[in-house]
N, C-alpha and C positions, 0 to 999 in steps of 0.2 A: 505494501499499500504504499509507504513512504517512496520507495524507488519508484513508483509510477509518480508520484506529486513531485519530484525531484526532475524528472523527465517532463514533465511538462510545463515546468518553472523554467527549466533549461530552453525546451522550444519556443515558449511564447518572448522569452530574453532573444533568441537569436532572430525571432521575425521581426522584432521591434529593432532592434538594431540596423537589420535590413533594409527596413523603413525607413528609417532614420540616414541612410547612408544612402540612400536612391534619390531622395529629395534636393532640387537643384536648389543650388542656395538664392536668395532674394538678392536683387543688384537694385540699389535705388538711383533712380534718374534723376540729374538736376531738371530744374524747371526753364526749359527756354525763355527766350525774351519775350516773345508774345504771350507767354500765362502769365509770365511776371507783372506785362503791361495791364492786362485783363484783372490781375487780382488788384493793382493800385485803381484801376479805375473803378473797381467796384468799391473799394474801400473809399473812395471820394464821391461816389455816387451817395452812400449810407451818410456820410458828414455833412454832405451838402442837404439831404433831406431832415439829418437832424438839427440841423442850424437854421433851415428855414421853419421845421416844425416850433423851435425855440422862439423865433422872431415874430411868429405869426399868434403866439398863444399870449394871452393879456395879462398872464401873471407872470414876474421873474423865473426863469430855469437856468439854472448854470449847464453850461456846455464844457462836459470834460470827458 
């Protein structure tokens, strides 16, 4: 009984090792210039919306 359990554990360990080795490593890619411009313009639009909302409101709102 114990021998079977040890064999089962060893086979599971070897399968897990095989799965880990077969995965291809993740390569993080740099953002290209167009993506950076898009991110910057999206942030600028959000800031403009926030500023316009604060300017249109009747009460004083801190913009930060």
